[in-house]
Structures are given as structure tokens and as C-alpha cells.
N, C-alpha and C positions, 0 to 999 in steps of 0.2 A: 860821309854825310848821306843819310838815307833820303828817299824821295820826299817823304813828308817834311823833313827838316829843310830840304832844298826849296820846296814850295814856300814854306814860311819865310825863309831868308830872302828869296827873290822877290816875294810880294812886299816885304818890308823895305827892301832896297828901292823898289819902284815907288812905293808910297812916300817914303821918307826923304829920298834924295832927288826926286824929279823936280820938286819945287823948293827953292831956297836951301840948297845943301850946306850953305855957310851960316845958317841961322842956328844958334845954340838952343837946344831943348833939353828936356830931362834925359832923353836917351841918345842925344847927339851932342858930342863935346869935342872941342879942339884938344889935340894931344899935347902933353907936356914933352918937350924935346928931350931925347936921350940919344946917345950916339947911334944906336941901332935904329930907332925910329927915324932919325934924320937920314941915315944911309938908305933906308927903304923909301924915303919920300912920302911918308905918311904924315898927314896933317890933321885928320879927323878920325873919330871913332863913333860908330853907330852901334848901340846895344840893342839886341833883339832877344826878347823872351828870357832875359836874365841868364842866358846860356851862350848865345852866339855873339861874336863881335865882328863887325865889318870895319876894316881899316881902309881909309880912302883919302885921296887928295882931290882938289878941285882946281881946274884951270879956268879962272873967271873970264879970261879973254875970249876963249872959244866956247865957253859954257859947257864943259865936259866934266864928268865925275869919273875918276879912275879908281876902281876898286883894286887895292894892292893885295889884300889878304882877307880871308874869312876864316875865323878860328873858333873852336869851342873853348869857352873861358870857364875855368874853375877858380881855385884859390891862388893860382899862380899869378905872378906879376905879368904885366903886359909884355915886357921884354922877354920873359920866359915863354910865353905863348907864341910870340913871334919867332922864337928860336935864336940861336947865336949865329955868327957868321959861318961857323963850322957846319951848321945844319942846312946850309943853302941847298935848296932843291929837294929837301926831305919834307914829307907831310908832317904837320904838327898834331895830327890826330892819332890816337893809339890804334 
């Protein structure tokens, strides 16, 4: 991720998730469970600029948002973007 993209993503995270991270919007949606998504603890997805996806979970008790992964999204499925269990620790960007 280059510096410009990093600025865009971090700004969107601050703007979108600092207030009401559990409210569904056009770009913020709860994830449909799959074995990979459940294993990673991801419950929500934030879409940024039609390219970036921020996968996160929320602990409502202590009011924290845990960003699990940030990935560039193309035509791949979300499971493919997040990688398989075999890809653990590898980056999902080319």
C-alpha cells in the first residue's frame, strides 16, 4: 500500500468507524459467515473507494474496533482476498 492509499484508508477508518461502527450503511456491512471469516473473527466489512476493504470486529462491551485485515479487492471473492489457512502470514497484495 502506497502512502496516498494509506492516508485514504486511515482517514476512512477514522471517519466511518469512530462513531457507530455497528450501524449498517452503503459501504459498511455485516459479513456473511464462512469458515474462514469465522476463524479470523471478522464480523464487519468497510468498503473504501471501491478498491479497499477493511475487515473488522467490534467489542461493544469495551467499545473497541479491531481491524483484522485491510485488502485490495478486485473480482475475487472475499474468502480469496483473505487467503486460505495455508497463506497465514503472507500478504494478500501482489
